[in-house]
C-alpha positions in Angstrom: 83.2 104.4 97.1 85.8 106.7 99.2 87.8 104.4 100.9 90.1 106.6 103.9 92.9 104.8 106.3 95.4 106.0 108.9 99.3 105.7 107.6 102.5 107.4 107.7 105.8 107.3 105.8 108.6 105.2 107.5 111.5 106.0 108.5 113.9 105.5 105.8 111.9 108.1 103.9 113.6 110.8 105.3 117.5 111.7 104.4 119.9 113.1 107.1 118.5 117.0 106.0 115.0 115.5 106.6 114.3 115.9 102.9 111.4 113.5 102.2 112.1 110.4 99.2 109.8 110.7 96.7 109.7 107.1 95.9 108.9 106.4 99.5 105.7 108.5 98.9 105.0 106.3 96.0 105.0 103.0 98.2 102.4 104.6 100.5 100.3 105.5 97.7 100.9 101.7 96.4 99.9 100.7 100.1 96.4 102.5 99.9 95.7 101.7 96.7 96.0 98.1 98.0 94.0 99.0 101.1 91.4 100.3 98.8 91.0 97.5 96.3 90.7 95.2 99.9 87.9 97.6 101.1 85.7 96.9 98.0 86.2 93.0 98.3 89.5 92.6 96.3 91.9 91.1 98.4 95.4 90.0 96.4 94.2 86.1 96.9 91.4 87.1 95.0 92.8 88.7 92.2 95.0 85.6 92.2 92.6 83.2 91.8 91.0 84.7 89.1 94.5 85.1 87.3 93.8 88.4 87.2 95.9 92.0 88.0 96.3 95.4 87.6 99.2 97.0 86.5 100.2 100.8 86.4 100.5 102.3 83.1 101.1 106.3 84.2 101.3 107.8 87.6 101.4 111.7 89.0 102.0 113.0 92.2 101.5 116.7 93.0 103.3 118.0 96.4 101.1 120.8 98.4 104.2 120.1 100.9 106.1 117.4 101.8 105.4 115.5 105.2 107.0 116.2 108.2 108.8 113.4 110.6 106.9 110.9 111.9 103.8 112.6 111.4 100.3 110.6 111.3 98.9 110.8 107.8 95.5 109.9 106.5 94.9 108.7 103.0 91.7 108.9 101.2 91.2 106.9 97.7 88.7 106.1 95.4 88.2 104.9 91.5 87.3 108.2 89.0 87.0 105.9 86.1 87.0 102.6 84.5 87.1 102.5 80.8 86.2 99.4 78.6 86.6 97.3 81.7 90.5 97.6 80.5 91.6 100.7 82.1 91.2 102.6 85.4 92.1 105.6 86.9 92.6 105.7 91.0 92.5 109.2 92.8 94.8 109.4 96.3 95.2 112.0 98.8 97.4 112.6 101.6 96.4 114.4 104.9 98.5 115.5 107.6 97.3 118.0 110.4 97.4 121.0 107.8 95.3 119.5 105.5 95.8 118.0 102.2 99.6 117.7 101.5 99.7 115.7 98.4 97.6 114.4 95.4 98.1 111.5 93.1 96.8 109.8 90.1 97.1 106.5 89.1 95.6 105.0 85.6 96.1 101.2 85.8 95.7 98.1 83.2 93.7 95.2 83.8 95.7 92.0 82.6 94.3 88.5 82.7 96.3 85.5 82.1 99.1 88.0 81.9 97.5 89.8 79.3 95.3 92.9 78.2 91.6 91.7 79.2 88.6 93.0 80.2 88.2 92.8 84.0 85.4 90.7 85.4 82.0 92.0 85.9 81.8 91.7 89.5 85.6 93.6 89.7 83.9 96.4 87.5 80.9 96.5 89.9 83.2 96.8 92.8 85.1 99.1 91.4 82.3 101.8 90.5 83.7 105.0 89.7 83.0 108.2 91.9 83.2 111.3 89.6 84.4 114.8 91.1 88.5 115.2 89.7 89.8 115.0 86.3 93.3 113.7 87.8 96.4 115.4 89.1 98.2 117.4 86.5 102.0 118.7 86.5 103.3 122.1 86.2 103.4 123.2 83.0 106.9 122.1 81.3 108.4 123.0 78.0 110.8 121.7 75.7 113.9 119.8 76.2 116.8 122.3 77.2 120.7 121.3 76.7 122.5 118.1 76.7 121.1 114.6 78.1 123.3 113.3 81.1 122.9 109.5 81.7 123.4 107.2 84.7 122.9 103.5 84.7 121.9 101.0 87.2 120.9 96.9 86.9 118.0 95.6 88.4 118.2 93.6 91.1 117.0 90.2 92.0 115.5 90.9 95.5 113.3 94.0 93.3 111.0 91.8 91.7 107.2 92.3 92.7 104.7 90.0 92.6 104.0 90.2 89.2 108.3 89.2 88.6 109.4 92.6 87.7 110.7 95.7 88.9 107.9 97.6 90.9 106.9 100.9 89.6 108.7 103.1 92.5 111.7 102.4 91.6 111.5 104.3 88.1 111.1 107.6 90.1 114.1 106.2 92.4 116.1 106.0 89.4 115.4 109.3 88.4 116.2 110.5 91.8 119.3 109.4 91.5 120.2 110.0 88.1 119.5 113.8 89.3 121.3 113.3 92.8 124.9 111.7 91.1 124.7 114.9 88.5 124.0 117.0 91.5 127.0 116.0 93.3 129.3 116.0 90.5 128.8 119.4 90.0 129.1 120.5 93.7 125.8 120.4 95.4 124.1 119.0 97.8 122.0 115.7 96.8 120.5 115.6 100.6 118.9 118.6 100.1 116.2 118.0 97.1 112.8 117.8 98.1 110.0 116.2 95.1 107.7 119.1 94.0 106.2 117.1 91.2 106.5 114.3 88.9 105.0 111.9 86.1 106.2 108.4 84.9 104.5 106.4 82.4 105.9 102.6 82.3 106.3 101.4 78.6 107.4 97.9 79.4 108.2 95.9 82.6 112.1 95.8 83.8 113.0 92.0 84.9 116.0 90.8 87.1 119.5 91.6 86.1 118.1 93.7 83.2 121.0 96.7 82.7 118.6 100.3 82.9 119.7 103.8 81.5 118.5 106.9 82.9 118.7 109.5 80.4 117.9 113.2 82.0 117.7 116.2 80.1 116.5 119.6 81.5 113.5 121.4 80.5 111.8 124.7 80.0 110.2 124.6 84.0 111.8 125.4 87.2 114.1 122.5 88.5 112.2 120.2 85.8 113.6 117.3 84.2 112.8 115.0 81.6 114.0 111.7 81.8 113.8 108.1 79.8 114.7 104.5 81.1 116.4 102.5 78.3 117.4 99.3 78.1 121.1 99.1 77.4 121.5 95.7 75.7 118.9 97.0 73.0 118.1 100.9 73.4 114.2 99.7 74.1 112.1 102.8 76.1 110.6 101.2 79.1 109.5 104.2 81.1 109.5 108.1 80.4 108.9 110.8 83.2 109.4 114.4 84.4 110.6 115.3 87.7 110.2 118.8 89.4 112.6 119.4 92.3 113.6 122.2 94.8 116.0 122.8 97.8 114.7 122.3 101.0 115.8 126.0 101.5 113.8 127.1 98.2 110.4 128.4 98.3 110.6 129.8 94.7 109.3 126.8 92.7 106.2 126.6 91.6 104.1 123.7 91.7 
């Protein structure tokens, strides 16, 4: 079932030079996914009553262009696949006045009582797949190049989501802050960065007060970076990402 809703990006999604922050886009897409679930009869309270939940395993976003400030948007979302009652793929598109401005794919894992479990039959029936798109793909990237840089943060208690861990858009926030810090140190303008594409794979939740180190390294793609999210305490990898970024006045970066 295709679900459509009006939406927009909040004021805080835009930096001083009007560049859109990818993390804010991810939060709007998260709201669209929640609305898509509610529209087929599965609001949050129904999941809670069954001890059921979905967590994001992987997410890819590719931008045709970034939405302008205060523009009304339309969001479309649908389920593209549901494997073995455990793994669900959701597709999402945002449209502005010119047409589709970005597309995303989310891979979700179903949990029952906090552990991987088959979804209830009624949930699988409500999430009947609508075929037609085989997921969103990043631009081609090559091997990692040069020496990695590192940036670290601590997960705040006030960042914890309803499942008790850092919500998934924070992982892309951390990637972009790591890049911004490096860019400023090199004399660049972090406020001129715009998103072109990104992919994140989530390996383990991050909980309050855990310190996360983001190690970033160039890849053989224009403006591409590979990132690893590690726990400072033991080096455990909790996430992996690739981001492709450009400057506001640079139209040369291919999607």
